[in-house]
C-alpha positions in Angstrom: 46.0 119.6 226.2 45.1 121.3 229.2 42.2 122.9 230.7 42.1 126.0 233.1 39.0 126.2 235.3 37.8 129.2 237.1 36.3 127.2 240.0 33.9 128.9 242.6 34.2 130.3 245.9 32.7 129.8 249.4 33.7 133.0 251.2 37.4 133.0 251.4 37.8 129.6 249.9 38.4 129.2 246.2 37.7 125.6 244.8 38.5 123.9 241.6 40.6 126.6 240.2 43.5 125.8 238.2 45.1 123.7 235.2 44.0 120.1 234.5 45.4 117.9 231.9 43.2 116.6 229.1 43.7 113.7 226.7 41.8 112.3 223.8 41.0 111.5 220.2 38.7 113.1 217.6 37.5 113.2 214.1 36.8 116.3 211.9 34.4 115.7 208.9 34.7 118.6 206.3 31.8 119.2 204.2 33.2 121.8 201.9 36.2 124.3 202.1 34.2 126.5 204.7 32.2 124.2 206.8 33.4 121.2 209.2 32.1 119.1 212.0 34.3 117.7 214.8 33.3 115.3 217.3 35.8 113.4 219.8 36.0 111.7 223.3 38.5 113.2 226.0 39.6 112.2 229.4 40.0 115.0 232.0 39.8 116.1 235.6 38.7 118.7 238.0 41.3 119.2 240.8 41.9 121.6 243.6 38.7 120.6 245.5 39.2 122.2 248.9 35.7 122.3 250.5 34.1 119.0 249.4 34.1 117.1 252.8 31.5 115.0 254.2 31.5 113.2 257.7 29.4 110.0 258.2 29.0 109.1 262.0 28.0 105.8 263.5 27.5 105.3 267.3 26.8 101.9 269.1 26.0 101.5 272.9 26.3 97.7 273.1 29.0 96.6 275.7 29.8 100.2 276.1 29.9 103.4 273.9 31.5 103.1 270.6 31.7 105.9 267.9 33.3 105.9 264.4 33.5 109.0 262.3 34.3 108.7 258.7 35.6 111.9 257.1 35.6 111.9 253.1 37.3 114.7 251.9 37.1 114.6 248.1 40.0 116.1 246.1 39.8 115.2 242.4 36.8 114.5 239.9 37.7 112.4 236.6 35.4 112.7 233.4 35.0 111.4 230.2 34.0 114.2 227.7 32.3 114.1 224.2 32.8 117.3 222.5 31.0 118.3 219.3 31.8 121.4 217.4 30.8 123.2 214.1 33.5 125.1 212.5 33.6 127.9 210.0 37.0 128.2 208.1 38.2 131.6 206.9 41.1 130.0 205.2 43.2 126.6 205.3 44.7 127.7 208.6 42.0 129.6 210.9 38.5 128.7 211.9 36.0 129.3 214.4 33.2 127.3 216.0 30.5 126.7 218.4 29.3 123.7 220.0 29.2 122.0 223.5 30.3 118.9 225.3 28.6 116.2 227.4 30.6 114.9 230.4 30.1 111.8 232.6 31.8 111.5 236.0 33.7 108.3 235.9 35.4 108.5 239.2 36.7 110.4 242.1 39.8 110.8 244.4 39.3 111.1 248.1 41.1 111.5 251.5 39.4 109.3 254.1 40.1 109.7 257.8 38.3 107.3 260.3 38.2 108.3 263.8 37.2 105.4 266.3 36.5 106.1 270.0 35.6 103.6 272.7 33.8 104.6 275.8 35.4 101.4 277.7 39.0 102.4 277.1 38.6 106.3 276.7 40.9 106.0 273.4 40.7 107.5 270.3 42.3 105.9 267.1 42.9 107.7 263.8 43.4 106.0 260.7 44.1 107.7 257.2 44.2 106.6 253.5 43.8 107.7 250.0 41.0 106.0 247.8 39.4 106.2 244.4 35.7 105.8 244.0 32.5 107.4 243.8 30.4 108.6 246.7 26.7 108.3 245.5 24.9 111.6 245.9 28.1 113.9 246.4 28.5 115.0 242.7 26.3 115.0 239.7 26.8 112.1 237.3 26.3 114.2 234.2 27.5 117.7 233.2 27.2 119.7 230.0 28.8 122.9 228.6 28.6 125.3 225.7 31.7 126.5 223.7 33.1 128.9 221.3 36.3 127.8 219.7 39.1 129.1 217.5 41.6 126.6 215.8 44.8 127.6 214.0 46.7 124.9 212.1 50.4 125.5 212.6 51.6 122.9 209.9 50.3 120.3 207.8 49.9 117.7 210.8 49.9 119.9 213.8 47.2 122.4 215.1 46.0 124.2 218.3 42.6 125.3 219.4 41.3 127.4 222.2 37.8 127.0 223.7 35.9 129.0 226.2 33.4 126.8 228.0 30.5 127.7 230.1 29.0 124.7 232.3 25.1 124.5 232.4 24.7 122.3 235.4 25.4 122.4 239.1 27.9 119.6 239.5 27.9 119.2 243.3 24.9 118.1 245.4 23.5 120.8 247.6 21.6 118.6 250.1 24.7 116.2 250.4 27.1 118.9 251.3 24.6 121.2 253.1 25.6 124.1 251.2 23.5 126.1 248.6 25.6 127.0 245.8 25.7 126.7 242.0 29.1 125.2 241.2 29.5 124.9 237.4 32.7 124.2 235.4 33.6 127.5 233.6 37.1 127.7 231.8 39.4 128.0 228.8 40.7 124.7 227.2 43.8 124.5 225.0 44.2 121.5 222.9 47.1 120.5 220.6 46.4 118.1 218.1 48.3 115.8 215.5 46.7 114.4 212.5 47.2 110.9 212.2 45.0 110.3 209.2 43.3 112.5 206.6 40.4 111.2 204.8 
């Protein structure tokens, strides 16, 4: 499926807005013809980060002046998501539900630039690379959201669901980025499902 995030804004810069792919598996437990409980595990991401940059500086004065600036520009976040939803079925094709999800940040992707300057040679060298890895303190490890869901069964095996999700936590560390802003995940998730088994 896909997850469209509304993102957030800093003055004239919009961040984390756009579509992100979602993959996963789930299981539905039917209590009776009207009520069921859905749970699963999904893997998704938050892309389009444009204002998540941090500079780390190191200076030494041994045998001349040396300076190294490491600029970490985080571009994408990767989450494992556990959704849980309670559904009410109007008939065998249409249902609505309420629920929520718990998300765990498993990895990030960043562009890294390293600027090195030596006072002896008065030269500056720049190296750039793309790196996977989580920088401690930059983003909150856990996130949670609440959701309302509509599900439509297309055929005996296929169904589609749409959920509006509202994040409860600030996912970025204000102190780390020196910016006071509550960045929450708000969006609409569209999931296409295929029933492998029926119990």
